[in-house]
mmCIF file of the N, C-alpha and C atoms, coordinates in Angstrom:
data_MODEL
# 
_entry.id   MODEL 
# 
loop_
_atom_site.group_PDB 
_atom_site.id 
_atom_site.type_symbol 
_atom_site.label_atom_id 
_atom_site.label_alt_id 
_atom_site.label_comp_id 
_atom_site.label_asym_id 
_atom_site.label_entity_id 
_atom_site.label_seq_id 
_atom_site.pdbx_PDB_ins_code 
_atom_site.Cartn_x 
_atom_site.Cartn_y 
_atom_site.Cartn_z 
_atom_site.occupancy 
_atom_site.B_iso_or_equiv 
_atom_site.pdbx_formal_charge 
_atom_site.auth_seq_id 
_atom_site.auth_comp_id 
_atom_site.auth_asym_id 
_atom_site.auth_atom_id 
_atom_site.pdbx_PDB_model_num 
ATOM 1   N N  . MET A 1 1  ? 102.188 64.304 -59.114 1.00 0.00 ? 1  MET A N  1 
ATOM 2   C CA . MET A 1 1  ? 101.468 63.454 -60.042 1.00 0.00 ? 1  MET A CA 1 
ATOM 3   C C  . MET A 1 1  ? 100.216 62.916 -59.351 1.00 0.00 ? 1  MET A C  1 
ATOM 4   N N  . SER A 1 2  ? 99.074  63.025 -60.023 1.00 0.00 ? 2  SER A N  1 
ATOM 5   C CA . SER A 1 2  ? 97.816  62.497 -59.496 1.00 0.00 ? 2  SER A CA 1 
ATOM 6   C C  . SER A 1 2  ? 97.632  61.050 -59.929 1.00 0.00 ? 2  SER A C  1 
ATOM 7   N N  . ILE A 1 3  ? 97.027  60.274 -59.064 1.00 0.00 ? 3  ILE A N  1 
ATOM 8   C CA . ILE A 1 3  ? 96.720  58.874 -59.352 1.00 0.00 ? 3  ILE A CA 1 
ATOM 9   C C  . ILE A 1 3  ? 95.222  58.688 -59.158 1.00 0.00 ? 3  ILE A C  1 
ATOM 10  N N  . VAL A 1 4  ? 94.558  58.073 -60.147 1.00 0.00 ? 4  VAL A N  1 
ATOM 11  C CA . VAL A 1 4  ? 93.118  57.828 -60.053 1.00 0.00 ? 4  VAL A CA 1 
ATOM 12  C C  . VAL A 1 4  ? 92.895  56.488 -59.356 1.00 0.00 ? 4  VAL A C  1 
ATOM 13  N N  . ILE A 1 5  ? 92.080  56.508 -58.318 1.00 0.00 ? 5  ILE A N  1 
ATOM 14  C CA . ILE A 1 5  ? 91.744  55.305 -57.556 1.00 0.00 ? 5  ILE A CA 1 
ATOM 15  C C  . ILE A 1 5  ? 90.288  54.961 -57.843 1.00 0.00 ? 5  ILE A C  1 
ATOM 16  N N  . THR A 1 6  ? 90.025  53.718 -58.246 1.00 0.00 ? 6  THR A N  1 
ATOM 17  C CA . THR A 1 6  ? 88.648  53.270 -58.451 1.00 0.00 ? 6  THR A CA 1 
ATOM 18  C C  . THR A 1 6  ? 88.326  52.180 -57.440 1.00 0.00 ? 6  THR A C  1 
ATOM 19  N N  . GLY A 1 7  ? 87.090  52.081 -57.102 1.00 0.00 ? 7  GLY A N  1 
ATOM 20  C CA . GLY A 1 7  ? 86.648  51.085 -56.134 1.00 0.00 ? 7  GLY A CA 1 
ATOM 21  C C  . GLY A 1 7  ? 85.471  51.628 -55.341 1.00 0.00 ? 7  GLY A C  1 
ATOM 22  N N  . SER A 1 8  ? 85.149  50.950 -54.281 1.00 0.00 ? 8  SER A N  1 
ATOM 23  C CA . SER A 1 8  ? 83.976  51.337 -53.498 1.00 0.00 ? 8  SER A CA 1 
ATOM 24  C C  . SER A 1 8  ? 84.278  52.476 -52.531 1.00 0.00 ? 8  SER A C  1 
ATOM 25  N N  . VAL A 1 9  ? 83.256  53.278 -52.290 1.00 0.00 ? 9  VAL A N  1 
ATOM 26  C CA . VAL A 1 9  ? 83.264  54.296 -51.246 1.00 0.00 ? 9  VAL A CA 1 
ATOM 27  C C  . VAL A 1 9  ? 82.019  53.999 -50.420 1.00 0.00 ? 9  VAL A C  1 
ATOM 28  N N  . ALA A 1 10 ? 82.184  53.769 -49.135 1.00 0.00 ? 10 ALA A N  1 
ATOM 29  C CA . ALA A 1 10 ? 81.067  53.304 -48.312 1.00 0.00 ? 10 ALA A CA 1 
ATOM 30  C C  . ALA A 1 10 ? 81.198  53.827 -46.892 1.00 0.00 ? 10 ALA A C  1 
ATOM 31  N N  . TYR A 1 11 ? 80.244  53.456 -46.084 1.00 0.00 ? 11 TYR A N  1 
ATOM 32  C CA . TYR A 1 11 ? 80.318  53.702 -44.646 1.00 0.00 ? 11 TYR A CA 1 
ATOM 33  C C  . TYR A 1 11 ? 80.506  52.369 -43.948 1.00 0.00 ? 11 TYR A C  1 
ATOM 34  N N  . ASP A 1 12 ? 81.357  52.344 -42.945 1.00 0.00 ? 12 ASP A N  1 
ATOM 35  C CA . ASP A 1 12 ? 81.548  51.170 -42.103 1.00 0.00 ? 12 ASP A CA 1 
ATOM 36  C C  . ASP A 1 12 ? 80.825  51.426 -40.789 1.00 0.00 ? 12 ASP A C  1 
ATOM 37  N N  . TYR A 1 13 ? 80.032  50.467 -40.373 1.00 0.00 ? 13 TYR A N  1 
ATOM 38  C CA . TYR A 1 13 ? 79.347  50.553 -39.085 1.00 0.00 ? 13 TYR A CA 1 
ATOM 39  C C  . TYR A 1 13 ? 80.081  49.631 -38.117 1.00 0.00 ? 13 TYR A C  1 
ATOM 40  N N  . LEU A 1 14 ? 80.778  50.220 -37.170 1.00 0.00 ? 14 LEU A N  1 
ATOM 41  C CA . LEU A 1 14 ? 81.586  49.471 -36.218 1.00 0.00 ? 14 LEU A CA 1 
ATOM 42  C C  . LEU A 1 14 ? 80.835  49.380 -34.900 1.00 0.00 ? 14 LEU A C  1 
ATOM 43  N N  . MET A 1 15 ? 80.630  48.139 -34.453 1.00 0.00 ? 15 MET A N  1 
ATOM 44  C CA . MET A 1 15 ? 79.873  47.908 -33.229 1.00 0.00 ? 15 MET A CA 1 
ATOM 45  C C  . MET A 1 15 ? 80.758  47.284 -32.162 1.00 0.00 ? 15 MET A C  1 
ATOM 46  N N  . PHE A 1 16 ? 80.458  47.593 -30.921 1.00 0.00 ? 16 PHE A N  1 
ATOM 47  C CA . PHE A 1 16 ? 81.218  47.061 -29.797 1.00 0.00 ? 16 PHE A CA 1 
ATOM 48  C C  . PHE A 1 16 ? 80.381  46.023 -29.065 1.00 0.00 ? 16 PHE A C  1 
ATOM 49  N N  . TYR A 1 17 ? 80.911  44.812 -28.976 1.00 0.00 ? 17 TYR A N  1 
ATOM 50  C CA . TYR A 1 17 ? 80.288  43.721 -28.224 1.00 0.00 ? 17 TYR A CA 1 
ATOM 51  C C  . TYR A 1 17 ? 81.208  43.408 -27.052 1.00 0.00 ? 17 TYR A C  1 
ATOM 52  N N  . PRO A 1 18 ? 80.736  43.549 -25.810 1.00 0.00 ? 18 PRO A N  1 
ATOM 53  C CA . PRO A 1 18 ? 81.617  43.416 -24.647 1.00 0.00 ? 18 PRO A CA 1 
ATOM 54  C C  . PRO A 1 18 ? 82.029  41.985 -24.310 1.00 0.00 ? 18 PRO A C  1 
ATOM 55  N N  . GLY A 1 19 ? 81.334  40.998 -24.838 1.00 0.00 ? 19 GLY A N  1 
ATOM 56  C CA . GLY A 1 19 ? 81.636  39.610 -24.494 1.00 0.00 ? 19 GLY A CA 1 
ATOM 57  C C  . GLY A 1 19 ? 82.680  38.996 -25.407 1.00 0.00 ? 19 GLY A C  1 
ATOM 58  N N  . LEU A 1 20 ? 82.839  37.699 -25.271 1.00 0.00 ? 20 LEU A N  1 
ATOM 59  C CA . LEU A 1 20 ? 83.746  36.931 -26.120 1.00 0.00 ? 20 LEU A CA 1 
ATOM 60  C C  . LEU A 1 20 ? 82.919  36.041 -27.044 1.00 0.00 ? 20 LEU A C  1 
ATOM 61  N N  . TYR A 1 21 ? 83.213  36.073 -28.323 1.00 0.00 ? 21 TYR A N  1 
ATOM 62  C CA . TYR A 1 21 ? 82.466  35.251 -29.269 1.00 0.00 ? 21 TYR A CA 1 
ATOM 63  C C  . TYR A 1 21 ? 82.623  33.769 -28.951 1.00 0.00 ? 21 TYR A C  1 
ATOM 64  N N  . ARG A 1 22 ? 83.770  33.372 -28.493 1.00 0.00 ? 22 ARG A N  1 
ATOM 65  C CA . ARG A 1 22 ? 84.002  31.948 -28.220 1.00 0.00 ? 22 ARG A CA 1 
ATOM 66  C C  . ARG A 1 22 ? 83.115  31.425 -27.091 1.00 0.00 ? 22 ARG A C  1 
ATOM 67  N N  . GLU A 1 23 ? 82.592  32.310 -26.254 1.00 0.00 ? 23 GLU A N  1 
ATOM 68  C CA . GLU A 1 23 ? 81.672  31.879 -25.199 1.00 0.00 ? 23 GLU A CA 1 
ATOM 69  C C  . GLU A 1 23 ? 80.305  31.505 -25.766 1.00 0.00 ? 23 GLU A C  1 
ATOM 70  N N  . GLN A 1 24 ? 79.968  31.997 -26.944 1.00 0.00 ? 24 GLN A N  1 
ATOM 71  C CA . GLN A 1 24 ? 78.654  31.770 -27.542 1.00 0.00 ? 24 GLN A CA 1 
ATOM 72  C C  . GLN A 1 24 ? 78.648  30.635 -28.561 1.00 0.00 ? 24 GLN A C  1 
ATOM 73  N N  . ILE A 1 25 ? 79.804  30.294 -29.112 1.00 0.00 ? 25 ILE A N  1 
ATOM 74  C CA . ILE A 1 25 ? 79.888  29.274 -30.154 1.00 0.00 ? 25 ILE A CA 1 
ATOM 75  C C  . ILE A 1 25 ? 80.234  27.935 -29.516 1.00 0.00 ? 25 ILE A C  1 
ATOM 76  N N  . LEU A 1 26 ? 79.354  26.952 -29.717 1.00 0.00 ? 26 LEU A N  1 
ATOM 77  C CA . LEU A 1 26 ? 79.576  25.617 -29.165 1.00 0.00 ? 26 LEU A CA 1 
ATOM 78  C C  . LEU A 1 26 ? 80.217  24.738 -30.239 1.00 0.00 ? 26 LEU A C  1 
ATOM 79  N N  . PRO A 1 27 ? 81.453  24.286 -30.029 1.00 0.00 ? 27 PRO A N  1 
ATOM 80  C CA . PRO A 1 27 ? 82.172  23.519 -31.061 1.00 0.00 ? 27 PRO A CA 1 
ATOM 81  C C  . PRO A 1 27 ? 81.439  22.261 -31.523 1.00 0.00 ? 27 PRO A C  1 
ATOM 82  N N  . ASP A 1 28 ? 80.686  21.620 -30.642 1.00 0.00 ? 28 ASP A N  1 
ATOM 83  C CA . ASP A 1 28 ? 79.995  20.389 -31.024 1.00 0.00 ? 28 ASP A CA 1 
ATOM 84  C C  . ASP A 1 28 ? 78.668  20.653 -31.748 1.00 0.00 ? 28 ASP A C  1 
ATOM 85  N N  . ARG A 1 29 ? 78.298  21.929 -31.932 1.00 0.00 ? 29 ARG A N  1 
ATOM 86  C CA . ARG A 1 29 ? 77.038  22.278 -32.600 1.00 0.00 ? 29 ARG A CA 1 
ATOM 87  C C  . ARG A 1 29 ? 77.260  23.216 -33.785 1.00 0.00 ? 29 ARG A C  1 
ATOM 88  N N  . LEU A 1 30 ? 78.424  23.169 -34.408 1.00 0.00 ? 30 LEU A N  1 
ATOM 89  C CA . LEU A 1 30 ? 78.728  24.072 -35.525 1.00 0.00 ? 30 LEU A CA 1 
ATOM 90  C C  . LEU A 1 30 ? 77.840  23.827 -36.745 1.00 0.00 ? 30 LEU A C  1 
ATOM 91  N N  . ASP A 1 31 ? 77.282  22.627 -36.875 1.00 0.00 ? 31 ASP A N  1 
ATOM 92  C CA . ASP A 1 31 ? 76.404  22.343 -38.011 1.00 0.00 ? 31 ASP A CA 1 
ATOM 93  C C  . ASP A 1 31 ? 75.027  22.996 -37.856 1.00 0.00 ? 31 ASP A C  1 
ATOM 94  N N  . LYS A 1 32 ? 74.709  23.458 -36.652 1.00 0.00 ? 32 LYS A N  1 
ATOM 95  C CA . LYS A 1 32 ? 73.414  24.102 -36.386 1.00 0.00 ? 32 LYS A CA 1 
ATOM 96  C C  . LYS A 1 32 ? 73.625  25.442 -35.695 1.00 0.00 ? 32 LYS A C  1 
ATOM 97  N N  . ILE A 1 33 ? 74.544  26.234 -36.202 1.00 0.00 ? 33 ILE A N  1 
ATOM 98  C CA . ILE A 1 33 ? 74.884  27.495 -35.548 1.00 0.00 ? 33 ILE A CA 1 
ATOM 99  C C  . ILE A 1 33 ? 73.857  28.581 -35.900 1.00 0.00 ? 33 ILE A C  1 
ATOM 100 N N  . SER A 1 34 ? 73.389  29.273 -34.888 1.00 0.00 ? 34 SER A N  1 
ATOM 101 C CA . SER A 1 34 ? 72.462  30.392 -35.051 1.00 0.00 ? 34 SER A CA 1 
ATOM 102 C C  . SER A 1 34 ? 72.705  31.337 -33.879 1.00 0.00 ? 34 SER A C  1 
ATOM 103 N N  . LEU A 1 35 ? 73.278  32.488 -34.159 1.00 0.00 ? 35 LEU A N  1 
ATOM 104 C CA . LEU A 1 35 ? 73.674  33.402 -33.094 1.00 0.00 ? 35 LEU A CA 1 
ATOM 105 C C  . LEU A 1 35 ? 73.177  34.811 -33.362 1.00 0.00 ? 35 LEU A C  1 
ATOM 106 N N  . SER A 1 36 ? 73.006  35.562 -32.305 1.00 0.00 ? 36 SER A N  1 
ATOM 107 C CA . SER A 1 36 ? 72.790  37.004 -32.409 1.00 0.00 ? 36 SER A CA 1 
ATOM 108 C C  . SER A 1 36 ? 73.506  37.646 -31.229 1.00 0.00 ? 36 SER A C  1 
ATOM 109 N N  . PHE A 1 37 ? 74.028  38.835 -31.450 1.00 0.00 ? 37 PHE A N  1 
ATOM 110 C CA . PHE A 1 37 ? 74.788  39.538 -30.422 1.00 0.00 ? 37 PHE A CA 1 
ATOM 111 C C  . PHE A 1 37 ? 74.194  40.925 -30.233 1.00 0.00 ? 37 PHE A C  1 
ATOM 112 N N  . LEU A 1 38 ? 74.089  41.359 -28.999 1.00 0.00 ? 38 LEU A N  1 
ATOM 113 C CA . LEU A 1 38 ? 73.598  42.696 -28.687 1.00 0.00 ? 38 LEU A CA 1 
ATOM 114 C C  . LEU A 1 38 ? 74.798  43.612 -28.490 1.00 0.00 ? 38 LEU A C  1 
ATOM 115 N N  . ALA A 1 39 ? 74.943  44.567 -29.380 1.00 0.00 ? 39 ALA A N  1 
ATOM 116 C CA . ALA A 1 39 ? 76.072  45.495 -29.309 1.00 0.00 ? 39 ALA A CA 1 
ATOM 117 C C  . ALA A 1 39 ? 75.750  46.632 -28.348 1.00 0.00 ? 39 ALA A C  1 
ATOM 118 N N  . GLU A 1 40 ? 76.749  47.035 -27.568 1.00 0.00 ? 40 GLU A N  1 
ATOM 119 C CA . GLU A 1 40 ? 76.573  48.136 -26.617 1.00 0.00 ? 40 GLU A CA 1 
ATOM 120 C C  . GLU A 1 40 ? 76.587  49.495 -27.301 1.00 0.00 ? 40 GLU A C  1 
ATOM 121 N N  . SER A 1 41 ? 77.383  49.617 -28.352 1.00 0.00 ? 41 SER A N  1 
ATOM 122 C CA . SER A 1 41 ? 77.493  50.904 -29.033 1.00 0.00 ? 41 SER A CA 1 
ATOM 123 C C  . SER A 1 41 ? 77.842  50.685 -30.499 1.00 0.00 ? 41 SER A C  1 
ATOM 124 N N  . MET A 1 42 ? 77.625  51.731 -31.294 1.00 0.00 ? 42 MET A N  1 
ATOM 125 C CA . MET A 1 42 ? 77.923  51.660 -32.723 1.00 0.00 ? 42 MET A CA 1 
ATOM 126 C C  . MET A 1 42 ? 78.414  53.029 -33.183 1.00 0.00 ? 42 MET A C  1 
ATOM 127 N N  . ARG A 1 43 ? 79.383  53.005 -34.094 1.00 0.00 ? 43 ARG A N  1 
ATOM 128 C CA . ARG A 1 43 ? 79.819  54.264 -34.689 1.00 0.00 ? 43 ARG A CA 1 
ATOM 129 C C  . ARG A 1 43 ? 79.940  54.088 -36.201 1.00 0.00 ? 43 ARG A C  1 
ATOM 130 N N  . LYS A 1 44 ? 79.732  55.183 -36.909 1.00 0.00 ? 44 LYS A N  1 
ATOM 131 C CA . LYS A 1 44 ? 79.750  55.187 -38.372 1.00 0.00 ? 44 LYS A CA 1 
ATOM 132 C C  . LYS A 1 44 ? 81.032  55.866 -38.832 1.00 0.00 ? 44 LYS A C  1 
ATOM 133 N N  . GLU A 1 45 ? 81.808  55.166 -39.659 1.00 0.00 ? 45 GLU A N  1 
ATOM 134 C CA . GLU A 1 45 ? 83.077  55.686 -40.171 1.00 0.00 ? 45 GLU A CA 1 
ATOM 135 C C  . GLU A 1 45 ? 83.063  55.636 -41.695 1.00 0.00 ? 45 GLU A C  1 
ATOM 136 N N  . ARG A 1 46 ? 83.788  56.546 -42.300 1.00 0.00 ? 46 ARG A N  1 
ATOM 137 C CA . ARG A 1 46 ? 83.949  56.486 -43.758 1.00 0.00 ? 46 ARG A CA 1 
ATOM 138 C C  . ARG A 1 46 ? 84.842  55.307 -44.102 1.00 0.00 ? 46 ARG A C  1 
ATOM 139 N N  . GLY A 1 47 ? 84.519  54.640 -45.197 1.00 0.00 ? 47 GLY A N  1 
ATOM 140 C CA . GLY A 1 47 ? 85.312  53.480 -45.575 1.00 0.00 ? 47 GLY A CA 1 
ATOM 141 C C  . GLY A 1 47 ? 85.140  53.142 -47.043 1.00 0.00 ? 47 GLY A C  1 
ATOM 142 N N  . GLY A 1 48 ? 85.380  51.899 -47.377 1.00 0.00 ? 48 GLY A N  1 
ATOM 143 C CA . GLY A 1 48 ? 85.362  51.433 -48.754 1.00 0.00 ? 48 GLY A CA 1 
ATOM 144 C C  . GLY A 1 48 ? 86.791  51.292 -49.255 1.00 0.00 ? 48 GLY A C  1 
ATOM 145 N N  . VAL A 1 49 ? 86.976  50.431 -50.226 1.00 0.00 ? 49 VAL A N  1 
ATOM 146 C CA . VAL A 1 49 ? 88.324  50.138 -50.725 1.00 0.00 ? 49 VAL A CA 1 
ATOM 147 C C  . VAL A 1 49 ? 88.998  51.377 -51.302 1.00 0.00 ? 49 VAL A C  1 
ATOM 148 N N  . ALA A 1 50 ? 88.313  52.085 -52.203 1.00 0.00 ? 50 ALA A N  1 
ATOM 149 C CA . ALA A 1 50 ? 88.927  53.262 -52.838 1.00 0.00 ? 50 ALA A CA 1 
ATOM 150 C C  . ALA A 1 50 ? 89.234  54.342 -51.809 1.00 0.00 ? 50 ALA A C  1 
ATOM 151 N N  . ALA A 1 51 ? 88.302  54.578 -50.909 1.00 0.00 ? 51 ALA A N  1 
ATOM 152 C CA . ALA A 1 51 ? 88.513  55.612 -49.890 1.00 0.00 ? 51 ALA A CA 1 
ATOM 153 C C  . ALA A 1 51 ? 89.682  55.267 -48.974 1.00 0.00 ? 51 ALA A C  1 
ATOM 154 N N  . ASN A 1 52 ? 89.779  54.012 -48.564 1.00 0.00 ? 52 ASN A N  1 
ATOM 155 C CA . ASN A 1 52 ? 90.877  53.606 -47.680 1.00 0.00 ? 52 ASN A CA 1 
ATOM 156 C C  . ASN A 1 52 ? 92.232  53.706 -48.376 1.00 0.00 ? 52 ASN A C  1 
ATOM 157 N N  . ILE A 1 53 ? 92.296  53.290 -49.635 1.00 0.00 ? 53 ILE A N  1 
ATOM 158 C CA . ILE A 1 53 ? 93.556  53.378 -50.384 1.00 0.00 ? 53 ILE A CA 1 
ATOM 159 C C  . ILE A 1 53 ? 93.946  54.836 -50.592 1.00 0.00 ? 53 ILE A C  1 
ATOM 160 N N  . ALA A 1 54 ? 92.974  55.673 -50.982 1.00 0.00 ? 54 ALA A N  1 
ATOM 161 C CA . ALA A 1 54 ? 93.263  57.096 -51.210 1.00 0.00 ? 54 ALA A CA 1 
ATOM 162 C C  . ALA A 1 54 ? 93.725  57.776 -49.922 1.00 0.00 ? 54 ALA A C  1 
ATOM 163 N N  . TYR A 1 55 ? 93.097  57.451 -48.813 1.00 0.00 ? 55 TYR A N  1 
ATOM 164 C CA . TYR A 1 55 ? 93.476  58.035 -47.523 1.00 0.00 ? 55 TYR A CA 1 
ATOM 165 C C  . TYR A 1 55 ? 94.927  57.692 -47.181 1.00 0.00 ? 55 TYR A C  1 
ATOM 166 N N  . THR A 1 56 ? 95.284  56.426 -47.336 1.00 0.00 ? 56 THR A N  1 
ATOM 167 C CA . THR A 1 56 ? 96.650  55.995 -47.020 1.00 0.00 ? 56 THR A CA 1 
ATOM 168 C C  . THR A 1 56 ? 97.659  56.615 -47.978 1.00 0.00 ? 56 THR A C  1 
ATOM 169 N N  . MET A 1 57 ? 97.314  56.702 -49.260 1.00 0.00 ? 57 MET A N  1 
ATOM 170 C CA . MET A 1 57 ? 98.227  57.327 -50.226 1.00 0.00 ? 57 MET A CA 1 
ATOM 171 C C  . MET A 1 57 ? 98.458  58.793 -49.883 1.00 0.00 ? 57 MET A C  1 
ATOM 172 N N  . LYS A 1 58 ? 97.402  59.489 -49.442 1.00 0.00 ? 58 LYS A N  1 
ATOM 173 C CA . LYS A 1 58 ? 97.540  60.897 -49.054 1.00 0.00 ? 58 LYS A CA 1 
ATOM 174 C C  . LYS A 1 58 ? 98.478  61.024 -47.854 1.00 0.00 ? 58 LYS A C  1 
ATOM 175 N N  . LEU A 1 59 ? 98.373  60.084 -46.904 1.00 0.00 ? 59 LEU A N  1 
ATOM 176 C CA . LEU A 1 59 ? 99.289  60.092 -45.757 1.00 0.00 ? 59 LEU A CA 1 
ATOM 177 C C  . LEU A 1 59 ? 100.742 59.921 -46.196 1.00 0.00 ? 59 LEU A C  1 
ATOM 178 N N  . LEU A 1 60 ? 100.931 59.202 -47.305 1.00 0.00 ? 60 LEU A N  1 
ATOM 179 C CA . LEU A 1 60 ? 102.279 58.954 -47.826 1.00 0.00 ? 60 LEU A CA 1 
ATOM 180 C C  . LEU A 1 60 ? 102.762 60.060 -48.762 1.00 0.00 ? 60 LEU A C  1 
ATOM 181 N N  . GLY A 1 61 ? 101.935 61.098 -48.953 1.00 0.00 ? 61 GLY A N  1 
ATOM 182 C CA . GLY A 1 61 ? 102.360 62.240 -49.754 1.00 0.00 ? 61 GLY A CA 1 
ATOM 183 C C  . GLY A 1 61 ? 101.894 62.246 -51.195 1.00 0.00 ? 61 GLY A C  1 
ATOM 184 N N  . ALA A 1 62 ? 101.104 61.263 -51.610 1.00 0.00 ? 62 ALA A N  1 
ATOM 185 C CA . ALA A 1 62 ? 100.598 61.219 -52.987 1.00 0.00 ? 62 ALA A CA 1 
ATOM 186 C C  . ALA A 1 62 ? 99.389  62.140 -53.123 1.00 0.00 ? 62 ALA A C  1 
ATOM 187 N N  . ASP A 1 63 ? 98.902  62.284 -54.357 1.00 0.00 ? 63 ASP A N  1 
ATOM 188 C CA . ASP A 1 63 ? 97.741  63.126 -54.637 1.00 0.00 ? 63 ASP A CA 1 
ATOM 189 C C  . ASP A 1 63 ? 96.673  62.282 -55.336 1.00 0.00 ? 63 ASP A C  1 
ATOM 190 N N  . PRO A 1 64 ? 95.987  61.395 -54.594 1.00 0.00 ? 64 PRO A N  1 
ATOM 191 C CA . PRO A 1 64 ? 95.015  60.494 -55.218 1.00 0.00 ? 64 PRO A CA 1 
ATOM 192 C C  . PRO A 1 64 ? 93.706  61.190 -55.574 1.00 0.00 ? 64 PRO A C  1 
ATOM 193 N N  . ILE A 1 65 ? 93.051  60.691 -56.617 1.00 0.00 ? 65 ILE A N  1 
ATOM 194 C CA . ILE A 1 65 ? 91.729  61.151 -57.030 1.00 0.00 ? 65 ILE A CA 1 
ATOM 195 C C  . ILE A 1 65 ? 90.813  59.935 -57.007 1.00 0.00 ? 65 ILE A C  1 
ATOM 196 N N  . VAL A 1 66 ? 89.711  60.023 -56.261 1.00 0.00 ? 66 VAL A N  1 
ATOM 197 C CA . VAL A 1 66 ? 88.768  58.898 -56.178 1.00 0.00 ? 66 VAL A CA 1 
ATOM 198 C C  . VAL A 1 66 ? 87.687  59.095 -57.211 1.00 0.00 ? 66 VAL A C  1 
# 
């Protein structure tokens, strides 16, 4: 049996930051927070709600249609 999945199909851009976010965020200055992080690397993966659900359903033996 086929199941129709609706939702977003997108790309996820996953970046690697080698530091700790808590080192950059000052608890006493949360009202004036302004941060930027330099990522060492980035990779592009398929994603989106519909794509992720369909992928998992296929792993479970279903026949999803996006």
